C-alpha positions as CSV (number, residue, x, y, z in Angstrom):
1,M,6.6,-8.6,-23.4
2,E,8.4,-10.9,-26.3
3,D,9.1,-9.3,-29.7
4,V,6.8,-10.9,-32.7
5,T,8.9,-11.2,-35.8
6,Y,7.7,-11.7,-39.3
7,T,9.6,-12.4,-42.6
8,K,9.4,-12.3,-46.7
9,G,12.1,-13.4,-48.5
10,L,15.0,-11.4,-47.7
11,Y,13.0,-9.1,-45.3
12,T,12.4,-9.5,-41.9
13,A,9.9,-6.9,-39.4
14,T,10.1,-7.2,-35.7
15,A,7.8,-5.5,-34.2
16,T,7.9,-4.6,-30.7
17,V,7.0,-1.8,-28.5
18,R,8.1,1.1,-26.0
19,P,6.9,3.1,-23.2
20,V,6.5,7.1,-23.5
21,E,5.6,9.8,-21.6
22,G,2.7,9.3,-19.7
23,G,2.3,5.6,-18.8
24,E,1.5,5.2,-22.5
25,Y,3.3,2.4,-25.4
26,R,3.5,2.6,-28.5
27,G,4.3,0.3,-31.4
28,I,8.2,0.0,-33.3
29,V,8.4,-2.4,-36.3
30,T,12.5,-2.5,-37.5
31,L,12.5,-3.6,-41.0
32,E,15.8,-5.7,-41.8
33,R,16.8,-6.5,-45.1
34,D,19.5,-9.0,-44.9
35,E,21.8,-8.5,-48.6
36,G,24.5,-10.9,-48.0
37,A,27.6,-8.9,-46.2
38,E,25.2,-6.3,-46.4
39,L,22.3,-5.8,-43.6
40,E,19.9,-2.3,-43.4
41,N,17.5,-1.4,-41.1
42,T,15.0,0.8,-41.5
43,V,13.0,1.5,-37.7
44,Y,8.8,2.6,-38.0
45,E,6.6,3.8,-35.7
46,V,3.2,3.9,-34.8
47,E,1.7,7.1,-35.4
48,A,-0.7,6.6,-32.1
49,T,0.0,5.3,-28.6
50,S,-1.4,2.9,-26.7
51,A,-2.5,2.8,-23.0
52,T,-1.5,-0.7,-23.1
53,E,2.1,-3.2,-23.6
54,E,-0.5,-5.5,-25.2
55,E,-2.5,-2.5,-27.3
56,A,1.0,-1.0,-29.0
57,L,2.5,-4.9,-29.6
58,E,-1.7,-5.6,-31.9
59,E,-0.5,-2.1,-33.8
60,A,2.7,-2.8,-34.4
61,K,2.4,-6.5,-35.5
62,A,-0.6,-4.4,-37.8
63,L,1.8,-1.9,-39.1
64,A,4.4,-4.8,-40.2
65,H,2.2,-6.9,-41.7
66,R,1.6,-3.3,-43.7
67,I,4.7,-3.0,-44.5
68,L,5.4,-6.6,-45.7
69,G,2.7,-6.5,-47.3
70,E,3.7,-4.1,-49.2
71,I,7.1,-5.2,-50.5
72,E,7.6,-6.5,-53.8
73,F,10.4,-8.9,-55.5
C-alpha cells in the first residue's frame, strides 16, 4: 500500500500503515518540518488498530489532516 503525503507550509505529513500483532494494522503519521539545513521528524500513531490496511490508512490520513489543521504560522 502506498503512503499518502500532505503538505502545509514547511510541514509534510506522511500517512502510512504498519502491521501489528494479531494480523491487524496501525496507521502511522510522520510529520516533517523543513527548516532549511534542519529536518525535524515526529511520529504519531493512530490509537486503535484496524482489521485491514485500507482502514488503517484512512485512519492515518484523518490523523494527518488533524495534525496539519492544528498548525498555525
